[in-house]
N, C-alpha and C positions, 0 to 999 in steps of 0.2 A: 539592309540595303538589297536591291536587286542587282541585276547585271549592270556593268558600266553603261551609262547613257540613259538608264531608266529614269533617273531623277536629275541627272546633271548632263548638260550638253557639252561633251568634250570637244575641245578645239585645240589648235596649235600646229604650227608648221614644224616639221622635223628639222632638227639641226644636227649635223654630224655626218657620219658615213652613210652613203646610200648605195643600194645595189644598182649597178649599171644595166642598161637595157641593150639589146642588140645581139651580137654573136654569143654562142654558147660560152659560158664562163669557164667551163672545164677545159676548153680549147685555148681560150685567151684569158688566163688568170689576171685579174686586175686587183691590186691590193686595196683594201679599204683605206679611205682618207683618215689619217691618224688624228686623234684629238690630242695626243701627246706622243713623245718618242717611244712609248712602250711598243713591243712587238705586236704586229697586226697579222691577220690571216686573210688569204684571198677570199673574195666573196663566193667563189666556187665551193669553199669548204664551210660556209655558213648555212645552217639548215633553213633558217627563216630570214628572208630579206627584211629590212627595217619596215615595220608596220606601225609602230608607236613611237612617241617622242618623249624625252626625259630631260629635265634640267636638274643638275646637281649643284647645290648652293653651299659654299664654304665661307661663312663669316670669319673674318680674321683681323687681328690687330697685333702686329709684331710677332708673327708665328714662323719666322724663318727656320727655327729648329724643327718644327713639326710638319710644315706644309708639304714638303717633298715626300715624307713617309705616307701621308694621307693620299696624295695624288698617285703615287706609285702603286698603292694597294687597291685602287679602284679597279674592279674586275672588267676591264674593257672588252676582252674577247667574249666573256660570258654574256655581257649586255648585247653585243653584236649578234651572237649566236641565237639569243632569245628574240631578236628582231627589234631591238630598241635603238633608235637614233638618238644620241645623247650629246649634251654639251655640259661643260664644267665651268662654273663661274665663281671666282673669288670675290667676295663682297668685302672690300678693304675699308677699314675704319680710320685710315690715315697712318698706316705703318711707316715707321722711320728706319726700319732695318731692311733686309733683302727679301722680305716676304713677297712683294709684287714681282720682283725679278725672277725668283725661283718659280713662282706659279706660272709666269709667262713662258719660261724656258720649258716647263713641263706641259704646256699646251692649254692651260686654263685661260679663260677670258677674264680680264680684271675689270671690276666695276668699283669705282671710288665713290663712296657715299658722300653726300653733302652734309648730312646731319652727324650726330654723335651717338654711338651706342649700337649694340647688336640689333636691338629691336628696330631702331631707325633704319638701319641698313636693309633689313628684311622687308620692312613696309615700303621702302623706297623702290626696291627691286621688283616686288611682286607684280605690279602693273605691267612690267616689261615682258613677263613670261608669256610665251606663245605655245609652249609644249603641253602635252596632255598630263604629264606627271611631274612632280617635284619631290626631290629628296633633299633635306636639310641636315647637315651634320657639322660638328665643330672641326676646327682645323688643327687641333693640338694632339691628334693621335689617340685620343681616348675612346673614340667610337669606331666600330669595325666597318670600313667601306665594303668589305667582302659580302655583307648581307644586303647590299643595295638591290641586287636582282630579286631576292626573296621579298623584300618590302614592296618593290614595284609590282611583282607578281600578285601580291595581295590587293594592291590598288586596282589592278586589272581584273581581279576576280570579284570586285564589287565593294571593297572597303574604301570609303572616301578619304579616311585618315588612318595612318598607321604610326604607332609610337614604338621605338625600340626601348624596352624596359630593362634597365640595369638591375633593378631590385627583384625582378623575376628571372633574371639570367644569372651571370656570374661576374664577380668583381675581383680582379687580380690583386694580389697582395700589394699593399702600398698605393693602390689606385684611388682609394677613398678613405678618409679618416673616419673613425667611429663617430665623431661629432657630426660629420657631414652625412653619414648614413642615417643617424637618428634624425637629423634635421630634414633630410629628404623624405623620410617616412612620415614625419609629422606634417610637413607641408602637403604631402599627397593625401593624407587623411583629412586635413583641413579642407583641401580643394574638393575632395569627394563629398564631404559633409555639406559644404556651402552650396554645391551645384547638384547634389543628389545624383552624381554620376561617378561610378567607380573609376579610379585611376591609381596605378601602383607607383608611377614615377613621373610626377608632374614636371620635374625639372630636367627630364631627359633632353639631351641636345641632339637627338636623332629622330627625325620625323619624316613621314612620307605623306604626300597629298595628291589627290586629283585636283587639277588646277582650278576648275570652276568653283567648287565649294570653297577652296582656299581664298579665292578672290572675293567671295561673299562675306568674309569675316570682317567685322569692324574693329580691327586691331588698333591699339593705342600705345603699345609698349615702346619704350625707347632703348632700354638696356637689357640686362639679364633677366628681366621679368617676361621676356618674349614668350617662353614656353608656357608659362602660367596663363598668359593672355590668349595664346592659341587654344589651350584647353578650355578656358572659360567661354570663349566665343563658340567653340564647337558644342559645348554643353548647352549654352543658351539657345542655339539654333537647332538643337536636336540632331546634330551630325554625329553618327556613330564613330567611335574610335576603336580600332583593333590594336591590341598590344602583342608584340612578339618579344621573347627574351633575347637579350644580346649580351655579349661579353664586354666588360668595361676595363680599359687598360690604364696604366699610369700615364700621366700627362707628360708630353715632351715640351720642355721649356718652362718658363715661370708661370705660376698660377695667377689668374686675374680675378677669380670669383672668391670673395671673402665671406665670412660668416654673417656679417651685417647685411649682406644681400638677401639672406633668408627673410629678414624682417621686411625688407622692401617688397619681396615677392608675396609674402603673406598679406601685406597691406594692399598690394595691387589686386590680389584675388578678392579681398573684402570690398574694395572700392568698386570693382567690376560687378560684383554680386548685388551690392546695394544700389548701384547706379542703373542696373538693368531694369529693376522694377517688374520683372517678369517671373511668373511661377515656373519652377523647373521641376518637371515630373521625374520621379524616381525611375531609373533605367537599369536594366540588366546589363552586366558587364559584357563588352564585346571583346573577349580575350581569345588569344590564339597561343597555344603552347607547342610550337613546332620545332623547338630546339635550334633556333637560328644562331648558333654560336660560331664565331669566327675562330678557326683553328690556327693560331699562331702563338709563338712563344712569348712569355712574359718579358718585359724589359727590365 
């Protein structure tokens, strides 16, 4: 890829805190508008006023045990210092616990999907996005919000799609069973073979996108096969994917993904490949090994 904008026309209105105009901020400090109750810093202390916009998407279904941890770990001050105006969106799949209430209290905007499943929620929300960049991560505390600025930085540097790879990073003890590790590796190999496009962790729940290429994808997933659908569409359209290693934590709350979902994901990949009817040229991997590991203690 070239520089951002060479191939994709970036668009989107910034949502979130903005630098005020007028008097010198050093003399009249004005605190940034908070996205949540986390401590903010005056705009006079921010090196770069907001120049780019970001949507952070958190799909959730009954995640009251983990959503607060995820929201509190989003590095808001770092995002502001780097010049990103951001918004946080909970994509709720019909939670019956306190997930929505907790998310609202911590400043997230709650979107209640009309369909059923993670894939349906994502597909329903994508047309509403007006920001330049999008980061998607699960709401169960397994993925590190701390690396969001690094992922967005790579998007801004010319990568249209970025995946946080658990299998190239580190997995905390008890975070992933041996059966799931083997299954993830097999699915990733299968996806790489089908689409002639290397991928180390096709089931990763942490992705970053430039919004325009994201909106060009012909997604069909309704459930947990969303990530496989994202990968397949990128491969079919020749959109490069950059991988960064991340740390994977133990889940907070009850698991929802079961082993039989692996079969469903494999079938979804096969169906997408057969249905495409397009030749997929072999590609060199677009990998980045920059050590983006969130430094926090195991649970």
